[in-house]
C-alpha positions in Angstrom: -12.2 17.6 29.1 -13.4 14.1 29.6 -17.0 15.1 30.5 -17.4 17.3 27.4 -20.4 16.5 25.3 -20.0 16.5 21.6 -23.1 17.3 19.5 -23.1 16.3 15.9 -25.8 17.9 13.8 -26.5 17.1 10.2 -28.8 18.7 7.8 -31.3 16.5 6.0 -30.8 18.6 2.9 -27.0 18.2 3.0 -26.0 14.8 4.2 -22.4 13.8 4.8 -20.8 12.6 1.6 -20.1 8.8 1.5 -16.4 9.6 0.6 -15.9 11.4 4.0 -17.4 8.5 5.9 -15.2 6.0 3.9 -12.1 8.1 4.6 -12.9 8.2 8.3 -13.4 4.4 8.5 -10.1 4.0 6.6 -8.2 6.4 8.9 -9.6 4.8 12.1 -8.8 1.3 10.9 -5.3 2.1 9.8 -4.7 4.0 13.1 -5.5 1.0 15.2 -3.5 -1.3 13.0 -0.5 1.1 13.4 -1.1 1.2 17.2 -1.1 -2.6 17.4 2.0 -2.9 15.2 3.8 -0.3 17.3 6.5 -0.8 19.9 4.1 -2.0 22.7 3.1 -5.6 22.7 -0.6 -6.6 22.8 -0.5 -7.3 26.6 0.9 -3.8 27.3 -1.7 -2.1 25.1 -4.6 -4.0 26.6 -3.5 -3.3 30.1 -3.0 0.4 29.4 -6.5 0.7 27.8 -8.2 -1.4 30.5 -6.6 0.6 33.3 -7.5 3.9 31.7 -11.2 3.2 31.9 -13.0 4.8 34.9 -13.8 2.7 38.0 -17.4 1.4 38.5 -19.0 3.4 41.3 -17.5 4.9 44.4 -16.9 1.6 46.3 -15.2 -0.4 43.6 -11.6 0.5 44.0 -9.5 -0.3 40.9 -12.4 -2.2 39.3 -13.2 -1.1 35.8 -16.3 -2.0 33.7 -14.0 -2.9 30.8 -12.3 -6.3 30.7 -9.2 -7.3 28.8 -11.3 -9.5 26.6 -13.5 -6.6 25.7 -10.5 -4.4 24.8 -9.0 -7.2 22.6 -12.3 -7.6 20.8 -12.7 -3.8 20.2 -9.1 -3.5 18.9 -9.7 -6.4 16.5 -13.0 -5.0 15.4 -11.7 -1.5 14.8 -8.7 -3.0 12.9 -11.1 -4.9 10.6 -13.4 -1.9 9.7 -11.7 -1.3 6.4 -12.1 -5.0 5.3 -15.7 -5.2 6.6 -17.2 -1.9 5.4 -15.2 -0.7 2.4 -14.9 -2.2 -1.1 -11.4 -3.0 -2.2 -9.7 -0.3 -4.3 -9.3 -1.2 -7.9 
């Protein structure tokens, strides 16, 4: 279901609690850290993610819009979400 659209609706009267957002940030950050610390080395992870992105247009065989540099930056950024957006637990 790669082309499935996800629609998120939120009521202005009942906003998402901050704790749920904080838990999601923590889970995403820890998940990426676990992925990076897993059995695959960084090169293998980056190649797999880069090659999984769809090609650009019909004439660009095996050319993806996502570079290895971009993938490395996103992995590093997601891994640092906890540090950047959450207060340290006391």
